[in-house]
Structure formats: structure tokens, C-alpha cells
N, C-alpha and C positions, 0 to 999 in steps of 0.2 A: 514382506513389504516390497522387496526388490522385484519380485515377479509382477506385482501389481503396477509398480512404477514403469517397468518395461512394457507392459501391455498398454499403458496410457501414453507411452512415449515421452516420459518426463524423468527427471533425476529423482533419486531417493529423497534428498532433502525437500524437493518440491512436493512430492507425494506426502511426506510427513507434515509439511506446512498445511496442505489441503486438509488432511485428517484432523489436525489440531484446530483449524478454523471451523470445521464441521462440528467437532465436539463442543466448542465454546459458543458458536453462533448459530448452529443448525444450518438449514439450507441457505439462509441468507449469507452465511460465511463463504459459500461457494460461488457467489455472484462474481462477475468479472470486476477486476479492480485495475486502476491505473498503475502503471509501473513508474510513473513520474515521481521523483523524490518530492517529499512534502516541503522541504527547504534545502537550499544548497549552502555549503560552507563558504562559498565565495560571493554570495549575494550581498549587496549593500543593504543596510537597514533603510526602511522607508523614512523620508524626512517628516518632521512633525507638521501637522496641519497648520495652515496660515490662519491665525485667530484674529486678524485685523477685521474690523467691521467696515463694510462698504459705506462710504459717505457720499 
């Protein structure tokens, strides 16, 4: 695996991650993904919606 990772120019953990995604999801698992975190530990929760009826 190390020589394949070197040929691709990525680290061994990244190569393993790609192989794992390919095995579980097929070609769809190799599509580009956002590297943005799904949520942050310091983000404030969203306030509850305002349920007042407009009069």
C-alpha cells in the first residue's frame, strides 16, 4: 500500500481511507468530498423558531 500511496502522492492513511470507501460505496465513494467539518465544537446552537402568529 505504501508504494501505491507514494505513486498517488498521498499519505498511507489517505490511501487506506480511499480503499475503504471504494470497498463500501463502490465508485461513488471515490467522488470528491468537502473537507469542511459537518459541525464545529464551538458553534452556538440555533435559536428555536419564533412560533408567534402574525396578526
